C-alpha positions in Angstrom: 0.0 0.0 0.0 1.5 3.3 -1.0 2.4 5.8 1.7 0.0 8.7 2.0 1.4 12.0 0.7 2.1 14.6 3.4 1.4 17.4 0.9 3.6 20.4 0.2 5.8 21.3 3.1 9.0 23.0 4.1 12.2 21.0 4.6 15.6 22.2 5.7 18.0 20.9 3.1 21.6 20.4 4.4 24.3 21.0 1.8 28.0 20.0 2.2 30.2 23.0 2.3 27.3 25.5 2.0 24.7 27.0 4.1 21.5 25.0 4.7 18.4 26.3 2.9 14.7 25.7 3.1 13.0 23.9 0.1 9.4 22.9 -0.6 8.9 19.2 -0.9 5.8 18.2 -2.9 5.8 14.5 -3.5 8.8 13.8 -5.7 9.3 17.5 -6.6 11.6 19.8 -4.7 11.3 23.6 -5.2 14.0 25.9 -3.8 13.0 29.0 -1.8 16.4 30.6 -1.5 15.8 31.1 2.2 18.4 30.2 4.8 17.8 28.8 8.3 17.6 32.4 9.7 14.7 33.3 7.4 12.0 30.8 8.3 9.3 33.5 8.0 10.3 34.2 4.4 10.3 30.5 3.6 6.7 30.2 5.0 5.6 33.0 2.7 7.2 31.2 -0.3 5.2 28.0 0.7 2.0 30.1 0.9 2.7 31.5 -2.6 3.4 28.0 -3.9 0.1 26.6 -2.5 -1.8 29.6 -4.0 -0.2 28.9 -7.5 -0.8 25.2 -7.4 -4.3 25.0 -6.0 -7.4 26.4 -7.9 -10.2 26.6 -5.4 -13.8 25.7 -6.3 -16.3 27.7 -4.4 -19.4 26.4 -6.1 -22.5 27.8 -4.5 -20.5 29.0 -1.4 -22.4 26.7 0.9 -20.1 25.5 3.8 -20.8 21.9 2.7 -19.2 22.6 -0.7 -16.2 24.7 0.4 -13.0 23.0 1.4 -11.2 24.5 4.4 -7.9 24.4 2.4 -9.5 26.8 -0.1 -10.4 29.1 2.7 -6.9 29.0 4.2 -5.3 29.5 0.7 -7.5 32.6 0.1 -6.6 34.1 3.4 -2.9 33.3 3.0 -2.7 34.8 -0.5 -4.9 38.0 0.0 -5.1 38.9 3.7 -2.0 37.5 5.4 0.6 39.7 3.5 -1.2 42.8 4.9 -1.0 41.8 8.5 1.7 43.0 10.9 3.0 39.4 11.3 2.3 37.4 8.2 4.8 34.8 9.2 2.6 33.7 12.1 -0.1 32.8 9.7 2.3 30.6 7.9 3.3 28.9 11.1 -0.4 28.2 11.9 -1.3 27.0 8.4 0.8 23.9 8.5 -1.0 22.1 11.4 -4.4 23.5 10.3 -4.0 22.1 6.8 -2.8 18.8 8.1 -5.9 18.3 10.2 -8.6 20.1 8.3 -7.2 19.7 4.8 -9.7 17.1 3.5 -12.7 18.6 5.4 -15.3 21.0 4.3 -16.4 24.0 6.3 -19.6 22.4 7.5 -17.5 19.8 9.4 -16.3 22.4 11.8 -18.0 21.7 15.2 -17.3 21.6 18.9 -16.2 18.0 18.6 -13.8 18.5 15.7 -12.3 21.6 17.3 -11.8 19.7 20.6 -10.2 16.9 18.6 -7.8 19.3 16.9 -6.8 20.8 20.3 -6.2 17.3 21.7 -4.1 16.2 18.8 -2.0 19.4 18.9 -1.4 19.1 22.6 -0.4 15.4 22.4 1.9 15.9 19.4 -0.1 13.8 17.0 -0.1 16.7 14.6 3.3 18.3 14.5 5.2 18.8 17.7 3.3 19.0 21.0 2.2 22.5 21.9 0.4 24.2 24.7 -3.4 24.5 24.5 -3.1 28.3 24.2 -1.1 27.8 21.0 -3.8 25.5 19.6 -6.4 28.1 20.5 -4.5 30.8 18.6 -4.3 28.5 15.5 -8.1 28.0 15.7 -8.4 31.8 15.9 -6.5 32.1 12.6 -8.8 29.6 11.0 -11.8 31.6 12.2 -10.3 34.8 10.7 -9.8 32.9 7.4 -13.5 31.8 7.4 -14.7 35.3 8.2 -12.5 36.7 5.4 -13.9 34.2 2.9 -17.4 35.3 4.0 -16.6 39.0 3.5 -15.3 38.2 0.0 -18.6 36.4 -0.8 -16.9 33.1 -1.3 -18.8 31.6 1.7 -22.5 32.0 2.1 -22.3 32.4 5.9 -19.5 32.1 8.5 -19.1 29.0 10.6 -18.4 29.4 14.3 -15.6 27.6 16.0 -15.4 26.4 19.6 -12.3 27.3 21.5 -10.7 25.8 24.7 -10.9 28.0 27.7 -8.4 30.9 27.9 -5.5 30.5 30.3 -5.8 32.7 33.4 -3.9 36.0 33.1 -0.3 35.7 34.4 0.3 37.9 37.4 4.0 37.0 38.0 6.1 40.0 38.6 9.6 40.6 40.0 10.6 42.1 43.3 13.5 44.5 43.3 15.9 41.8 44.5 14.7 39.3 41.8 15.2 42.0 39.1 18.7 42.7 40.4 19.5 39.0 40.4 18.2 38.7 36.8 20.3 41.6 35.7 23.4 40.1 37.4 22.7 36.8 35.6 22.7 38.6 32.3 26.2 39.9 33.2 27.3 36.3 33.9 27.1 36.6 37.7 25.5 33.9 39.8 25.6 32.3 43.2 28.4 29.8 43.8 27.7 29.2 47.5 25.7 30.5 50.5 26.9 32.1 53.7 26.5 29.6 56.6 25.3 32.3 59.0 23.2 34.7 56.9 22.2 32.3 54.2 22.9 35.1 51.7 24.2 33.9 48.3 27.9 34.5 47.5 27.9 35.9 44.0 30.7 35.3 41.5 31.1 35.8 37.7 30.6 32.4 36.1 30.2 33.3 32.5 31.1 36.1 30.0 28.7 39.0 30.3 25.8 39.2 27.7 25.5 43.0 27.6 22.7 42.9 25.0 20.6 40.8 27.4 21.2 43.3 30.3 20.2 46.2 28.1 17.0 44.3 27.1 16.1 43.7 30.7 16.6 47.3 31.8 14.6 48.7 28.8 11.8 46.2 29.5 11.7 47.0 33.3 11.7 50.8 32.8 9.3 51.0 29.8 7.2 47.9 29.9 7.6 47.6 26.1 6.9 44.2 24.6 9.6 41.8 23.7 9.3 42.1 19.9 9.3 45.9 19.9 12.5 46.1 22.1 14.7 43.9 20.0 13.8 46.1 16.9 14.6 49.4 18.6 17.3 51.5 16.8 19.1 54.7 17.5 17.9 56.5 14.4 14.6 57.1 12.6 13.7 54.0 10.5 10.7 52.3 9.0 11.3 48.7 10.3 11.1 49.4 14.1 11.1 51.9 16.9 13.8 54.3 17.8 15.1 56.5 20.6 15.1 60.3 20.4 17.8 60.9 23.1 17.8 64.7 22.6 14.1 65.1 23.4 14.0 62.0 25.7 11.2 60.2 23.8 10.9 56.5 22.9 9.1 55.8 19.7 8.0 52.2 19.7 6.9 52.1 16.1 8.9 52.9 13.0 7.8 55.6 10.6 5.0 54.3 8.4 4.4 51.2 10.4 0.8 50.4 10.9 -0.7 50.3 14.4 -2.0 46.9 15.6 -4.1 45.8 18.5 -1.0 45.7 20.5 -0.6 49.4 20.6 2.9 51.0 20.7 2.5 54.7 21.6 5.5 56.9 22.0 6.4 57.6 25.7 8.9 59.7 27.6 12.1 57.9 28.5 12.4 57.5 32.3 15.0 59.6 34.0 16.8 56.5 35.4 17.0 54.9 31.9 18.2 57.9 29.9 21.8 58.0 31.1 22.1 54.2 30.3 20.8 54.8 26.8 23.3 57.6 26.2 26.2 55.4 27.3 24.9 52.5 25.2 24.7 54.8 22.2 28.5 55.2 22.3 29.3 51.5 22.4 26.7 50.1 19.9 26.2 50.8 16.2 22.5 49.9 15.3 20.5 49.7 18.5 20.8 48.8 22.2 19.9 45.1 21.8 22.5 44.1 19.2 25.1 41.3 19.2 28.1 41.2 16.9 26.8 44.4 15.1 23.4 42.8 14.4 20.1 43.2 16.0 18.9 39.9 17.5 15.6 38.4 16.3 14.5 37.1 19.7 15.8 37.2 23.3 15.7 33.5 24.2 18.9 31.7 25.1 20.6 34.6 26.8 17.6 35.4 28.8 17.2 31.8 29.9 20.8 31.7 31.1 20.3 34.9 33.0 17.2 33.5 34.6 18.9 30.3 35.6 21.9 32.1 37.1 19.4 34.2 39.1 17.8 31.1 40.5 14.4 32.1 39.1 11.8 29.6 37.8 10.6 28.9 34.3 7.6 31.2 34.9 9.8 34.2 34.5 9.7 35.1 30.8 10.5 38.3 29.0 6.8 39.3 29.2 7.0 39.2 33.0 9.2 42.3 32.8 6.2 44.2 31.4 4.1 43.0 34.3 6.8 44.1 36.7 6.9 47.6 35.1 3.1 48.0 35.6 3.2 46.7 39.1 6.1 48.9 40.3 4.4 52.0 38.9 1.1 51.2 40.6 2.9 50.5 43.9 4.5 53.9 43.6 1.0 55.6 43.3 0.9 56.2 39.6 -2.8 56.2 38.4 -4.2 53.4 36.4 -5.0 55.8 33.6 -1.4 57.0 33.3 -0.1 53.4 33.5 -2.4 52.4 30.7 -1.3 55.2 28.5 2.4 54.4 29.2 2.0 50.7 28.4 -0.3 51.2 25.4 -3.3 49.3 26.8 -6.7 50.1 28.2 -7.3 51.3 31.8 -9.8 48.4 32.2 -7.0 45.9 31.6 -4.7 47.6 34.0 -7.4 47.8 36.7 -8.4 44.1 36.2 -4.8 42.7 36.1 -2.8 45.0 38.3 -5.2 47.2 40.2 -4.8 45.3 43.5 -1.1 46.5 43.6 -2.1 50.1 43.9 -2.1 51.7 47.4 -5.4 53.3 46.4 -7.1 50.0 45.5 -10.4 49.8 47.4 -9.6 52.5 50.0 -13.1 52.4 51.5 -12.9 48.7 52.1 -9.6 49.2 53.8 -11.1 51.8 56.2 -14.4 49.9 56.8 -13.3 48.2 60.0 -12.2 51.4 61.9 -14.1 53.2 64.6 -15.9 52.5 67.9 -19.4 51.9 66.3 -18.2 48.8 64.4 -20.7 46.0 64.9 -23.1 48.1 67.1 -25.9 48.7 64.7 -28.8 46.3 64.7 -31.5 46.0 62.3 -34.9 47.0 63.6 -37.5 44.4 63.8 -40.4 44.8 61.4 
């Protein structure tokens, strides 16, 4: 019995004496993309373009029972995805979606099939095992594709998807001591022993400093800027990322001409404590503060993990925790939720819901409700 075809997919082709490149495997055919291992996103876009060229969708009457889900995904990938802020994410989501839903029509989407998809993604039956939140985001991409097909009058009516429950909001934030330990870890300093009497750690430099990681941590702590925006920050005006105006003391989180997304990136004043650091970093770097070997890094991952391990912090401390820490520290110092929301580029409702309890002004009447000599003396009159 012949093996079932896996369909068009990306494959990293190793080449002797040359750099490995991504190719598209489609049965016995191999199509080059010209994309190296560092350009996975571009390779995903090449795969989307190949699928769009190869497949000719048949929409028929547009009834969900007659429309293949692969056609919906292809339409979304060819027309809508290139206009999004992160088209490469759509490519990452398409591979497992197409593997599970590829031979199904839109009317086969139900609570049962959505739950089956989530279970197979979480167990590793489809691709590598992922968290349930990742499977949820992939289903959200499928829902967006279905809605787009409906708006383009390819589908008579949209089909609703069923999602797994959202994970509770993370409330982890760092104390001042934890933040200092994390920063020391970025500089290669970690505990080598503990004092017998005080139980305080004895710190020593164990590795070479990763200065770009330390800069990333300080910027995130002082500004609450998201991971992706920080690593793209530059010293001069540009169109591919944000930049620092050190003369006026302003941090522009978006490049000129960049479209705003749901994750807003408003310009904010640079904190007084951060500005001297930035001026010093400007003299020792070429492109931006989070650069390594004269290149901006794509993602803060291994260096941050090493710093976290040296600091003795758990795996729940991720780069996004630094944003939580920034919001918490500001609220603890009495900054209003409105100002914190404007500084972080989110809504006041989100700040109040997630971090409000850290503010000294949180529920002041409840805090004072148990004072005074008349507490518990009032009785309800009998009717």
